[in-house]
C-alpha positions as CSV (number, residue, x, y, z in Angstrom):
1,M,-18.7,-24.2,23.5
2,S,-21.1,-23.8,20.5
3,E,-21.0,-26.3,17.7
4,Y,-20.2,-23.4,15.4
5,Y,-16.7,-23.0,16.9
6,K,-15.9,-26.7,16.3
7,L,-16.4,-26.3,12.6
8,T,-13.4,-26.1,10.3
9,T,-13.1,-23.3,7.8
10,A,-14.0,-25.6,4.9
11,E,-17.2,-26.7,6.8
12,K,-18.1,-23.1,7.5
13,L,-17.8,-22.1,3.8
14,K,-20.5,-24.7,2.9
15,I,-23.0,-22.8,5.0
16,R,-24.9,-20.5,2.5
17,T,-28.1,-19.4,4.3
18,L,-29.2,-17.9,7.6
19,K,-31.1,-21.1,8.5
20,E,-28.0,-23.2,8.1
21,L,-26.0,-20.8,10.2
22,K,-28.5,-20.9,13.1
23,A,-28.5,-24.7,12.9
24,V,-24.9,-24.9,13.9
25,G,-25.5,-22.6,16.9
26,Y,-23.9,-19.4,15.7
27,Q,-24.1,-16.5,18.0
28,P,-22.8,-12.9,17.4
29,E,-19.5,-12.1,19.0
30,S,-17.8,-8.7,19.2
31,I,-14.4,-8.3,17.5
32,K,-12.9,-7.5,20.9
33,D,-14.2,-10.8,22.3
34,E,-12.9,-12.5,19.2
35,L,-9.5,-11.1,19.6
36,R,-9.5,-11.9,23.3
37,R,-10.6,-15.5,22.7
38,N,-8.0,-16.2,20.0
39,L,-5.2,-14.6,22.1
40,I,-6.1,-16.9,25.1
41,R,-6.0,-19.9,22.7
42,A,-2.6,-18.8,21.2
43,R,-1.1,-18.4,24.6
44,A,-2.4,-21.8,25.7
45,E,-0.9,-23.4,22.5
46,K,2.4,-21.5,23.1
47,R,2.0,-19.9,19.6
48,P,3.7,-16.7,18.9
49,V,1.3,-13.9,18.1
50,F,3.6,-11.0,17.1
51,H,6.1,-13.0,14.9
52,G,9.1,-11.0,13.8
53,I,8.8,-8.3,16.4
54,W,12.1,-8.1,18.3
55,G,13.0,-6.5,21.6
56,Y,9.4,-6.0,22.8
57,D,8.9,-9.3,24.6
58,Q,9.2,-7.8,28.1
59,T,7.8,-4.3,27.3
60,V,5.4,-3.6,24.5
61,I,4.0,-7.0,23.6
62,P,2.8,-7.7,27.2
63,D,1.1,-4.3,27.2
64,I,-0.7,-5.0,24.0
65,E,-1.9,-8.4,25.2
66,R,-3.2,-6.8,28.4
67,A,-5.0,-4.3,26.3
68,I,-6.6,-7.0,24.1
69,L,-7.6,-9.0,27.2
70,A,-9.2,-5.9,28.5
71,R,-11.0,-5.3,25.3
72,H,-9.4,-1.9,24.8
73,H,-8.9,0.5,21.9
74,I,-5.2,1.0,21.5
75,N,-2.9,3.9,20.8
76,L,0.7,3.0,20.0
77,L,2.8,6.0,20.8
78,G,6.5,6.2,19.7
79,L,9.1,7.6,17.4
80,R,9.3,6.6,13.7
81,G,10.6,3.1,12.8
82,Q,9.4,1.4,16.0
83,A,7.3,-1.2,14.3
84,K,3.9,0.4,15.3
85,T,2.1,-0.3,12.1
86,R,3.6,-3.7,11.8
87,I,2.2,-4.7,15.2
88,A,-1.2,-3.4,14.2
89,R,-1.0,-5.5,11.0
90,L,-0.1,-8.6,13.0
91,M,-3.2,-8.3,15.1
92,V,-5.1,-9.7,12.1
93,G,-3.6,-13.1,13.0
94,L,-5.9,-13.1,16.1
95,L,-9.0,-12.9,14.1
96,D,-11.1,-16.0,13.0
97,E,-10.2,-17.2,9.6
98,V,-13.7,-16.3,8.3
99,I,-16.9,-14.8,9.7
100,P,-20.4,-14.8,8.3
101,V,-22.0,-11.6,6.8
102,I,-25.2,-11.0,5.0
103,A,-24.5,-11.3,1.3
104,G,-24.2,-7.9,-0.4
105,S,-23.8,-5.9,2.7
106,E,-21.8,-2.7,2.5
107,I,-20.8,-2.8,6.2
108,N,-20.2,-6.5,6.9
109,D,-23.6,-6.9,8.7
110,D,-23.8,-9.7,11.1
111,P,-26.7,-12.0,10.1
112,L,-28.1,-12.0,13.6
113,Q,-27.3,-8.3,14.4
114,P,-28.0,-6.3,11.2
115,L,-27.2,-2.6,11.2
116,S,-27.8,-1.3,7.7
117,F,-31.1,-0.6,6.0
118,Y,-30.1,-3.1,3.3
119,A,-29.5,-5.9,5.7
120,R,-32.7,-5.3,7.7
121,E,-34.6,-5.3,4.4
122,Q,-33.0,-8.6,3.3
123,L,-33.9,-10.3,6.6
124,Q,-37.5,-9.0,6.4
125,K,-38.0,-10.2,2.9
126,L,-36.1,-13.5,3.0
127,G,-36.0,-14.5,6.7
128,D,-34.1,-17.7,7.1
129,D,-33.3,-18.0,3.5
130,T,-31.2,-14.8,3.5
131,P,-28.0,-15.6,1.8
132,I,-24.7,-15.7,3.7
133,E,-21.2,-14.8,2.6
134,W,-18.0,-15.4,4.5
135,L,-15.5,-12.6,5.1
136,P,-11.8,-13.7,5.3
137,R,-9.6,-12.3,8.1
138,E,-7.4,-10.5,5.5
139,A,-10.4,-8.4,4.5
140,R,-11.1,-7.3,8.0
141,Y,-8.2,-4.9,8.3
142,T,-8.4,-1.2,7.2
143,E,-5.6,1.2,7.4
144,K,-5.8,4.9,6.9
145,L,-2.9,7.5,7.0
146,A,-4.1,10.7,8.8
147,T,-3.4,13.6,6.6
148,P,-4.6,17.2,6.8
149,D,-7.0,16.6,3.8
150,V,-8.8,13.7,5.3
151,S,-12.5,14.7,5.7
152,V,-15.5,13.5,7.7
153,A,-17.0,12.1,4.5
154,D,-13.9,10.0,4.0
155,L,-14.1,8.5,7.5
156,I,-17.8,8.6,8.4
157,G,-19.7,9.1,5.1
158,D,-21.8,11.6,3.2
159,I,-25.0,11.8,1.1
160,D,-24.6,10.4,-2.4
161,P,-26.7,12.6,-4.8
162,I,-26.1,10.1,-7.6
163,K,-27.6,7.3,-5.6
164,A,-30.5,9.5,-4.7
165,A,-31.2,10.4,-8.3
166,A,-30.7,6.9,-9.6
167,M,-33.0,5.3,-6.9
168,K,-35.4,8.3,-7.0
169,L,-35.1,8.8,-3.2
170,S,-35.5,11.8,-1.0
171,Y,-32.4,13.1,0.7
172,A,-34.1,12.3,4.0
173,D,-34.1,8.6,3.1
174,E,-31.3,6.6,4.9
175,R,-30.5,4.8,1.6
176,V,-28.9,7.8,0.1
177,I,-26.0,7.6,2.5
178,H,-22.6,6.6,1.2
179,F,-20.7,5.1,4.2
180,G,-17.1,6.1,4.8
181,L,-14.2,3.9,5.8
182,I,-15.1,3.5,9.5
183,P,-18.7,2.1,9.0
184,R,-17.3,-0.1,6.2
185,S,-14.8,-1.4,8.8
186,H,-17.7,-2.8,11.0
187,R,-16.4,-6.0,12.7
188,C,-12.8,-5.2,11.5
189,I,-9.6,-3.7,12.8
190,F,-9.3,-0.1,11.9
191,V,-5.9,1.5,12.1
192,M,-5.3,5.3,11.9
193,N,-1.7,6.0,11.4
194,E,-0.2,9.4,12.6
195,L,-3.2,10.4,14.5
196,P,-1.9,13.9,15.5
197,D,-1.9,14.9,11.8
198,L,-5.7,14.6,11.7
199,Q,-7.4,17.9,12.0
200,A,-8.9,18.6,15.4
201,R,-12.5,19.0,13.9
202,I,-12.1,15.5,12.3
203,Q,-10.9,14.0,15.6
204,V,-14.0,15.3,17.2
205,A,-16.0,13.2,14.7
206,L,-14.5,10.1,16.3
207,F,-15.8,10.8,19.8
208,N,-19.2,9.1,19.7
209,I,-18.0,6.3,17.4
210,L,-15.5,5.3,20.1
211,Q,-17.8,5.7,23.0
212,E,-21.5,5.5,22.0
213,G,-21.6,4.3,18.5
214,D,-23.5,7.2,17.1
215,I,-22.7,8.7,13.8
216,Q,-24.0,11.9,12.1
217,I,-24.0,12.4,8.4
218,R,-25.3,15.7,6.9
219,G,-28.0,15.9,9.5
220,F,-28.8,12.2,9.8
221,K,-28.5,11.1,13.4
222,M,-28.2,7.3,13.2
223,R,-27.5,4.8,16.0
224,L,-25.1,2.4,14.5
225,P,-23.4,0.4,17.2
226,L,-20.3,-0.3,15.1
227,D,-18.1,-3.1,16.3
228,I,-14.6,-2.0,15.6
229,Q,-11.2,-2.6,17.2
230,F,-9.5,0.8,16.8
231,V,-5.7,1.0,16.8
232,F,-4.1,4.4,16.5
233,T,-0.4,5.1,16.0
234,A,1.3,8.4,16.8
235,N,4.5,10.1,17.3
236,P,5.0,12.0,20.6
237,E,3.0,15.2,20.5
238,D,6.1,17.4,20.7
239,Y,7.6,15.9,17.6
240,T,6.2,18.4,15.2
241,N,4.0,21.5,15.2
242,R,1.6,20.0,12.8
243,G,-0.9,18.9,15.4
244,S,-1.7,16.8,18.5
245,I,-4.2,14.3,19.8
246,I,-7.0,16.4,21.4
247,T,-7.6,15.6,25.0
248,P,-11.2,14.4,24.8
249,L,-10.2,11.9,22.1
250,K,-7.1,10.7,24.0
251,D,-9.4,10.2,27.0
252,R,-11.6,7.8,24.9
253,I,-8.7,5.6,23.8
254,D,-8.4,3.0,26.6
255,S,-4.8,2.0,26.4
256,Q,-1.7,4.1,25.3
257,I,1.3,1.9,24.8
258,L,4.8,3.4,24.5
259,T,7.1,1.8,21.9
260,H,10.9,2.2,21.9
261,Y,14.0,1.5,19.8
262,P,16.1,-1.7,20.3
263,R,18.0,-1.5,23.6
264,S,20.9,-3.7,22.5
265,R,22.9,-4.3,19.4
266,D,22.0,-8.0,19.3
267,I,18.3,-7.2,19.1
268,A,19.0,-4.5,16.5
269,K,21.0,-6.9,14.4
270,K,18.1,-9.4,14.4
271,I,15.8,-6.7,13.2
272,T,18.2,-5.6,10.4
273,A,18.9,-9.2,9.3
274,Q,15.1,-9.8,9.0
275,E,14.3,-6.7,7.1
276,V,17.2,-6.3,4.6
277,H,16.5,-7.1,1.0
278,L,19.5,-8.7,-0.7
279,S,19.5,-10.7,-3.9
280,Q,20.7,-14.2,-3.9
281,E,23.7,-12.9,-6.1
282,Q,24.6,-10.4,-3.4
283,K,24.4,-13.0,-0.7
284,E,26.8,-15.3,-2.7
285,K,29.2,-12.5,-3.6
286,V,29.6,-10.6,-0.3
287,T,30.3,-11.9,3.2
288,V,29.5,-9.5,6.0
289,P,31.7,-10.2,9.2
290,E,30.1,-9.7,12.5
291,L,32.2,-6.7,13.3
292,L,30.7,-4.8,10.4
293,R,27.2,-5.8,11.5
294,D,28.0,-4.4,14.9
295,L,29.3,-1.2,13.4
296,V,26.2,-0.6,11.3
297,E,24.0,-0.9,14.3
298,Q,26.3,1.3,16.4
299,V,25.9,4.1,13.9
300,A,22.2,4.2,14.7
301,F,22.9,4.1,18.5
302,E,25.3,7.0,18.1
303,A,22.8,9.0,16.0
304,R,20.2,8.6,18.8
305,Q,22.6,10.1,21.2
306,S,24.2,12.7,19.0
307,E,24.0,16.4,19.8
308,Y,23.7,17.1,16.0
309,V,20.5,14.9,15.5
310,D,17.0,15.9,16.6
311,A,16.2,13.4,19.4
312,K,12.4,14.2,19.2
313,S,12.5,13.1,15.6
314,G,14.1,9.8,16.3
315,V,16.3,7.6,14.2
316,S,14.4,4.8,12.5
317,A,15.5,1.2,12.2
318,R,15.2,1.9,8.4
319,L,18.6,3.7,8.8
320,T,20.5,0.5,9.6
321,I,18.5,-1.5,7.0
322,S,19.4,1.0,4.2
323,A,23.0,1.3,5.5
324,Y,23.5,-2.5,5.6
325,E,22.2,-2.8,2.0
326,H,24.4,0.1,0.9
327,M,27.5,-1.4,2.5
328,V,26.8,-4.7,0.8
329,S,26.4,-2.9,-2.5
330,S,29.7,-1.2,-2.0
331,A,31.4,-4.6,-1.6
332,E,29.5,-5.9,-4.6
333,R,30.7,-3.0,-6.8
334,R,34.3,-3.9,-5.8
335,C,33.7,-7.4,-7.2
336,L,32.5,-5.9,-10.4
337,L,35.4,-3.4,-10.7
338,C,38.1,-6.1,-9.8
339,N,36.4,-8.9,-11.6
340,Q,36.2,-11.0,-8.4
341,A,33.6,-13.7,-7.7
342,H,33.5,-13.0,-4.0
343,T,34.7,-10.5,-1.4
344,I,34.5,-9.7,2.3
345,A,33.0,-6.4,3.4
346,R,35.5,-3.9,4.8
347,V,35.5,-0.9,7.1
348,A,36.2,1.2,4.0
349,D,32.7,-0.1,2.7
350,L,31.2,1.2,5.9
351,W,32.3,4.8,5.0
352,N,30.3,4.5,1.8
353,I,26.9,4.3,3.7
354,V,26.7,8.1,4.0
355,P,23.9,8.4,1.4
356,A,21.9,5.9,3.5
357,I,22.2,8.1,6.6
358,T,21.6,11.6,5.3
359,G,18.0,11.0,4.5
360,K,17.2,9.2,7.7
361,I,18.2,11.8,10.3
362,E,16.8,15.2,11.1
363,L,19.4,17.7,12.3
364,V,19.3,20.4,14.9
365,Y,20.7,23.8,14.2
366,E,24.3,22.7,15.0
367,G,24.0,19.8,12.6
368,E,22.5,21.9,9.8
369,Q,25.5,24.2,10.2
370,E,27.9,21.3,9.7
371,G,25.9,19.6,6.9
372,A,24.2,16.2,6.7
373,G,27.2,14.5,5.0
374,S,29.6,15.7,7.7
375,V,27.3,14.6,10.4
376,A,26.9,11.2,8.8
377,R,30.7,10.7,8.7
378,H,31.0,11.9,12.2
379,L,28.5,9.3,13.4
380,I,30.5,6.5,11.5
381,G,33.6,7.8,13.3
382,R,31.8,7.7,16.7
383,A,30.7,4.1,16.0
384,I,34.2,3.0,15.2
385,R,35.5,4.7,18.4
386,S,32.8,3.0,20.5
387,L,33.6,-0.5,19.2
388,F,37.3,0.2,19.4
389,R,36.9,0.4,23.2
390,E,35.4,-3.0,23.3
391,L,38.0,-4.7,21.1
392,F,41.3,-2.9,22.0
393,P,42.7,-0.9,24.9
394,E,42.3,2.9,24.4
395,P,45.6,4.8,23.9
396,E,44.9,7.0,26.9
397,Q,44.4,3.9,29.0
398,I,47.7,2.5,28.0
399,K,49.4,5.7,28.8
400,K,47.7,6.1,32.1
401,E,48.4,2.6,33.3
402,K,52.0,2.8,31.9
403,M,51.5,-0.4,29.9
404,P,53.8,-1.4,27.0
405,N,52.3,0.3,24.0
406,P,51.3,-2.4,21.5
407,Y,50.5,0.3,18.9
408,A,54.2,1.8,19.0
409,P,55.5,-0.2,16.0
410,V,52.5,0.8,13.9
411,L,53.0,4.5,14.9
412,E,56.7,4.2,14.2
413,W,55.9,2.8,10.7
414,F,53.7,5.8,10.0
415,S,56.3,8.2,11.0
416,K,58.1,7.2,7.8
417,N,55.4,5.9,5.5
418,D,51.9,6.6,4.2
419,L,49.2,4.2,3.4
420,E,46.2,4.4,1.1
421,L,43.3,2.0,1.3
422,S,40.4,2.1,-1.1
423,A,37.0,0.3,-1.1
424,E,37.6,-0.3,-4.8
425,E,40.9,-2.2,-4.5
426,S,41.0,-6.0,-5.1
427,D,41.3,-8.3,-2.1
428,R,44.9,-9.1,-3.0
429,Q,45.9,-5.3,-3.0
430,Y,44.1,-4.9,0.3
431,Q,46.0,-7.8,1.9
432,E,49.4,-6.6,0.5
433,K,48.9,-3.1,1.8
434,L,47.8,-4.0,5.3
435,S,50.5,-6.6,5.6
436,A,53.1,-4.0,4.7
437,V,52.4,-2.0,7.9
438,A,55.0,-3.1,10.5
439,G,53.5,-4.2,13.8
440,L,49.9,-4.1,12.6
441,K,49.3,-7.8,12.5
442,K,51.1,-8.4,15.8
443,A,49.0,-5.8,17.5
444,V,45.9,-7.6,16.4
445,E,47.2,-11.0,17.5
446,I,48.0,-9.6,21.0
447,F,44.3,-9.0,21.7
448,H,42.6,-11.4,19.2
449,K,44.0,-14.9,18.8
450,G,42.5,-17.6,16.5
451,L,41.1,-15.3,13.8
452,S,40.8,-16.5,10.3
453,A,43.0,-14.8,7.6
454,E,40.0,-12.7,6.5
455,E,39.0,-11.8,10.0
456,Q,42.5,-10.8,10.8
457,L,42.8,-8.5,7.8
458,L,39.5,-6.8,8.8
459,M,40.6,-6.3,12.4
460,M,43.9,-4.8,11.1
461,E,41.9,-2.3,9.0
462,F,39.6,-1.5,11.9
463,L,42.7,-1.0,14.1
464,L,43.9,1.8,11.7
465,H,40.6,3.5,11.7
466,G,40.4,3.3,15.4
467,L,43.8,4.8,15.9
468,A,42.8,7.6,13.6
469,E,39.7,8.2,15.7
470,Y,41.9,8.5,18.8
471,S,44.3,10.9,16.9
472,Q,47.2,8.5,17.0
473,I,47.5,8.7,13.2
474,S,45.9,11.0,10.6
475,R,43.2,9.9,8.2
476,K,42.0,11.8,5.1
477,Q,39.2,10.6,3.0
478,L,38.8,11.4,-0.7
479,N,35.8,9.6,-2.2
480,A,36.5,5.8,-1.7
481,T,40.1,6.3,-0.7
482,H,41.4,6.7,2.9
483,Q,45.0,8.1,3.3
484,F,46.6,7.2,6.7
485,Q,49.6,9.2,7.8
486,D,51.7,10.3,10.8
487,I,49.5,12.7,12.8
488,L,52.1,15.5,12.3
489,S,52.5,14.9,8.6
490,G,48.8,15.1,8.2
491,M,48.7,18.5,9.9
492,L,51.6,19.9,7.9
493,G,50.1,18.5,4.7
494,G,47.0,20.8,4.9
495,V,44.0,21.3,7.2
496,A,44.2,18.5,9.8
497,P,41.4,16.0,9.3
498,D,40.8,16.0,13.0
499,E,40.9,19.8,13.5
500,G,38.4,21.0,16.0
501,D,37.3,17.6,17.2
502,E,38.7,16.4,20.5
503,D,38.2,12.7,19.6
504,G,40.0,12.8,16.3
505,S,37.0,12.7,14.0
506,D,37.9,13.6,10.5
507,I,35.3,16.2,9.9
508,F,34.9,18.6,12.8
């Protein structure tokens, strides 16, 4: 190995001229070889490369590492909220801490492989005394969002008439060129987000850069063998009608890697826990039980399978992050209203995450007919129903297997009484109301022993919502208040909350 690679960053930064750089055995290295070398080293040292990316250990990350080892340009293809851009940004960690460039160069010229007129001129004039600067890895990342107004000048470059006039140069002189983002990303990682949104004629301009390294600017045909690691991100082409990746460009992108949503609630919870932004005050005031963490994630799983939500659009992980924050805020607001120092999040708080859902889902025609708010409440109900099956026996199963009905005392109580629960009630009122429902605590104890007092109360509340989802009792919602009644009383009192929905949802 060259002596250059044994130097620490501090020792490299002391090198200020080309002569000193040559003395330590520096040799040019392409960015793809650099990424490959550092990936091999990271693997040998058992260091994580894509820290904070969950659920991709056996799928996406191995594909990315294979692409880096193969020195490939990469296209990350997947629905929104699948960490595509985050993965691209984490690739910066595989770059050297610093690399040498000719001081004053616009396009990060390598001292031993200059590309620009300026760099060649410096070397011709100064030779080994050419000054050297050090480019940190953080400055070697360029990200551009592809939008319909992006031009060739933005990406490749254009003639600068002001430079021509100031320097008294002909338009035929190479020095009048103003380089765009891509030439300025020489020896860097260049990320183009939402590639299908880039106009087809602009995508054509990328052909030679990816393959041969030629660029054309207003009639200039220049051979610039740019050294760039391209990473593109895109949604599947059938996601919108706005555009697609043209076939010749797709053919030039070496590796297309498919991303995906979390495949388990446990992975999804890790992502949400990592990304939520809660103040220290919120963390101290509000405790979120595991059951509610599961329910928040299940809402997203239900949305991805819902007939009312456009599957081609996807349901971003941002939905659960926003929903979690909204649920905590609902509980925090209860503390403020009731002058409490601390509270436990409730199922009633979960129903207040509707505003966090409505902006995160795209509806199909049937969903538009129902309305975004109704669909959001439907998804929450579905999530409760799904988890109910994991925690309690379904009423149909009890009837089918002719088991003693553990819910019978609860249903009997509701035949003579109503119950109102609000997300804005104090913890003491919450406890008193749930404890007043005959048989509710016992039904929980049959299936869940050893719970703390707070966990038991939450499970009692969850059982009520679950019974409502299975049409065993009626539930009506008015703002933050949920009214539970006998199923027949609910129907006679007005439009049944579960009318038209076979599973007892309170909206359809």
